[in-house]
C-alpha positions as CSV (number, residue, x, y, z in Angstrom):
1,M,-137.2,127.7,-97.1
2,P,-135.8,127.8,-93.5
3,R,-132.1,127.0,-92.9
4,N,-131.1,123.9,-91.0
5,M,-129.5,123.9,-87.5
6,S,-128.0,120.7,-86.3
7,F,-128.8,119.3,-82.9
8,A,-126.5,116.2,-83.2
9,M,-125.3,116.5,-79.6
10,T,-128.7,117.2,-78.1
11,T,-131.2,115.3,-80.3
12,P,-133.0,113.6,-77.4
13,Q,-133.3,116.9,-75.6
14,F,-134.7,118.6,-78.7
15,K,-137.2,115.7,-79.3
16,A,-138.4,116.0,-75.7
17,R,-138.7,119.7,-76.1
18,M,-136.7,120.3,-72.9
19,K,-134.1,122.4,-74.7
20,T,-134.9,126.0,-75.5
21,V,-131.4,127.5,-75.6
22,T,-128.3,126.6,-77.6
23,R,-124.8,128.0,-77.6
24,R,-123.0,128.2,-80.9
25,F,-119.6,129.5,-82.1
26,G,-121.4,131.2,-85.0
27,W,-124.9,131.9,-86.3
28,W,-124.2,135.6,-85.6
29,F,-126.6,136.7,-88.3
30,L,-129.7,135.3,-86.5
31,K,-132.4,137.7,-85.3
32,P,-135.6,137.3,-83.3
33,G,-138.4,135.9,-85.6
34,D,-136.1,133.9,-87.8
35,V,-137.4,130.3,-88.4
36,L,-135.1,127.3,-88.7
37,W,-135.4,123.6,-89.1
38,G,-133.9,121.7,-86.1
39,V,-132.2,118.7,-87.7
40,V,-130.2,115.7,-86.4
41,K,-127.2,116.5,-88.6
42,S,-126.8,118.7,-91.7
43,M,-123.1,118.6,-92.5
44,G,-120.8,115.6,-93.1
45,L,-123.6,113.3,-94.3
46,K,-122.3,110.1,-95.9
47,K,-123.4,108.9,-99.2
48,G,-127.0,107.7,-98.9
49,E,-127.7,109.6,-95.7
50,S,-130.2,112.4,-95.7
51,I,-131.2,115.2,-93.4
52,V,-133.6,114.1,-90.6
53,R,-135.8,117.0,-89.5
54,L,-136.8,117.3,-85.9
55,G,-139.0,120.3,-86.0
56,L,-139.3,124.0,-86.7
57,I,-138.0,126.6,-84.2
58,E,-138.4,130.4,-84.0
59,I,-135.5,132.5,-82.7
60,V,-136.5,134.5,-79.6
61,S,-133.2,136.2,-78.8
62,T,-129.5,136.0,-79.3
63,R,-126.6,137.5,-77.5
64,P,-122.8,137.1,-77.2
65,E,-121.4,135.9,-73.9
66,P,-118.4,134.1,-72.6
67,L,-118.9,130.3,-72.3
68,H,-117.9,130.4,-68.7
69,D,-120.8,132.7,-67.8
70,I,-123.3,129.8,-68.0
71,T,-125.4,129.2,-64.9
72,L,-127.2,126.2,-63.4
73,D,-130.5,127.5,-64.8
74,E,-128.9,127.9,-68.2
75,C,-127.7,124.2,-68.1
76,V,-131.4,123.3,-67.6
77,L,-132.4,125.4,-70.6
78,E,-129.7,123.7,-72.6
79,G,-131.3,120.4,-71.9
80,F,-128.8,119.2,-69.2
81,P,-130.5,119.5,-65.9
82,E,-128.2,117.0,-64.3
83,M,-125.1,119.0,-65.2
84,C,-123.5,121.8,-63.2
85,P,-121.9,124.7,-65.2
86,Y,-118.4,123.3,-64.8
87,D,-119.4,120.0,-66.3
88,F,-121.3,121.7,-69.2
89,I,-118.3,124.0,-70.0
90,E,-115.9,121.0,-69.8
91,M,-118.1,119.0,-72.2
92,L,-118.2,121.8,-74.8
93,C,-114.6,122.7,-74.5
94,R,-113.6,119.0,-75.0
95,H,-115.9,118.6,-78.0
96,Y,-115.0,121.9,-79.7
97,N,-111.4,122.2,-78.5
98,C,-111.9,125.7,-77.1
99,Q,-111.3,127.6,-73.9
100,P,-114.0,128.6,-71.3
101,E,-113.4,132.3,-72.1
102,K,-114.5,131.8,-75.7
103,V,-117.4,134.0,-76.6
104,V,-120.4,132.0,-77.8
105,N,-123.7,133.0,-79.3
106,R,-126.5,132.3,-76.8
107,I,-129.5,131.5,-78.9
108,E,-133.0,131.2,-77.3
109,Y,-135.8,129.7,-79.4
110,A,-139.3,128.4,-79.2
111,Y,-140.8,125.3,-80.8
112,L,-143.3,125.9,-83.6
């Protein structure tokens, strides 16, 4: 059974299949070929809530990189074509309370 990966912040982008890259502060064990369920939310579910599956994805590649290395093209792959790198970095740093120098796991995937 595939593991669940939450796309709570980018559910619309995932549903539209316009997102093919995600940056995570973990998931270092992933390797190309791994299959995961993209879900709306998998942790912190309240009583009566259940996991909502969005679709299966297959990992294409992973690599560590500083968050501040994101480019305009990468913002598009993340599902935010309207954002510049500065805005994307600011959004993630605000949400995760981190610094732009923080190393993230850049995960590329394909929809199955």
